[in-house]
N, C-alpha and C positions, 0 to 999 in steps of 0.2 A: 504494499499499499503505500502510495507517495504521499509525502508531507505538503500540505499548501504553503505557500510562500509567505503566510502570516499565522499568527495564533490565534486558532478559532476562539477560545477562550477570551483572550483580549479583545478580538473583534467583537464577539457577542456583547461583553461588557461596555464597549464603546457605544454599540447601538442601542442598548437598554439605556444607557444613562443620556443619549440623545432624545430618545422617546419618552422615558418617563423620569428623567433627572437624577441626580447625585444624591440619593437618600440611603437610609439604611437599607432598603429592599435591594438597591443595586448591591451594596456590599455583599448582603447576603448571597444574593444570586451569582454573583462572580466568585465569592469563596465556594458556594457548593458547586456549582459547576466545575471549578478547578479542582476539588476535592474528587469528585466524579471522575474526571479524566486522568488525574493521576492514578486512581485506583486501576482503570483501564489499562493505562500505560505498563502498571507495574503487574498485573495479572498477566498481560501477553508477554512480560519479559520472564517474569517467573514460569510460566506453561511452556517457554521456549528453553528454558534451561534444565526444566525438569524432564523434558521430551525422552531424552536419553535413557532416564530411568523408567519410562513409561508412566509417569505420573503427571498429574495437573497439578495446580496449587491447592485444588479444593481437595483432592484426595490426599495430598502432602499433610493439610490442616486435620485432616481426619486420622491420619496415623499419629500426629504429635498428640492430638486429643487422647487418643487410645494409650498412648505412652505415657503420659502424664496422668492417666486413671491410676489409682493403687494397685489394681488386679490386671491391667491391662485389656479391661473387656467395661464395656457400657451397654445399657438398655439402647436400644435404637431410637426410643423416645429422646433420651438425653444426648444423643449424638447429634440430632438435628436440633435441638435445644440450645446445647452449648456451642454450635457452630453457628447458631443464628439463622438457619437455613429451614426451609419448608420439609416435613417429613418425606415428602416423596423424592425431594432432591437428596435428603441424607440416606434414603434408602438405595437409590442410584449410585451414590458414591460407595456405599460399601458392599451393594453387589458387583461395581467393577474392581473394588479391592479384593475380594473374594474369588473372583475368577483370575485373579493375576496371583493368587496364593498368598496375599499380604495380610489377609483378615479371613478369619473364619465367622460365620453365622452359627449360632446353635441356639437352642431353646433356652429361655430364661427362666431357671430354677424356681425364681421368685413368683414368676407371672407365667402361666401355662400359655397363653395367648402371644406372650412378646417373645423378642428374641434379643440376644447378646451378640453384640459385635465385638470379637476379640483378636488383638494384633498377634501376627505369629512371628516367630523367629525371622522369618526372610522380610516381613514386613518391618520390623524393627532396623534391620541392616539396611533396607531401601531408604528409611526414614532418616537414618545417619548420613546416609551417601547425600540427599537431597539437602538436608541442613548444612551440611560442609559447604555443598556448590552453592546455596543461597547466603552463608556466612561470606565465602569468599568474595561474592558479588556485593557483598553489604546491604542485601536484600534491594538492590538497584537504587539505593539513596545514598550513593556514596560522595554526592555533591553535598550533604550536610554535614555540618561539625556536628561533635557531640552535644555541644549547647544548642545548636538548632534542634537535633532529635529530640532533647529534652522539653524543649519548650513547645514544637509541635505535638509531641505526645500530651503536653499538659492541655493545649488548647482543646485537641480533639477529645481529650477527656471530659472537658466540660461538656462537651456535646453528647458523649454517652451519659455522663451523669445526668443530664437533664430529660433522659428519657425515662421517666419514672414509671410508665404504664406500660412500656415494651413495644409501644407502637411506631417508634423512628429507630 
C-alpha cells in the first residue's frame, strides 16, 4: 500500500478545524483518530513481525494471557473478557491456536458446559520467541524515549480509567 504525500490524520484535523472551529471537540477528534491510526500501524507491524512464527498479534496476546495465568489455563469466557474482545473472536483465536498445537481446549471441570484454553509447551516456546522479536523492535515504538513512554502510558491510562462502565 502506498502512502499519500500528506499525513491523512493532520489533513482531517485541518479540515475539521476549517469546518467546525478549533475547540475541544477538534482536539478530541484529532487525538482519537491519531490513536486509532497508530493502532492500525502497530498491528500491521506486529503481524508482519510475527508472521514467520505463524502468529498474529491477537494470538500472541492470547498466549501471553495464558502464560500469565497461574495454571496456564483460563475459561474461554475469561479469555475474551481479559483480552477485551467479543466471545466469538476469543473462540476463533483459541481455535486457531489449538489447530497450531499452541493451545489445548478441554472441558472446564468447574463448569460442565464451558471449556478451558490451556497453553502447551510449544505455545510457551513460540510466545517466548515472539516476545523476543517484539522486544528487539521495541514494539515498534523506538521513536519514543523512556520518558515519552511513561507519559503516553499515563495519559492513555486516564482514558482507560474513565471507562467505569466497560462501554469504552
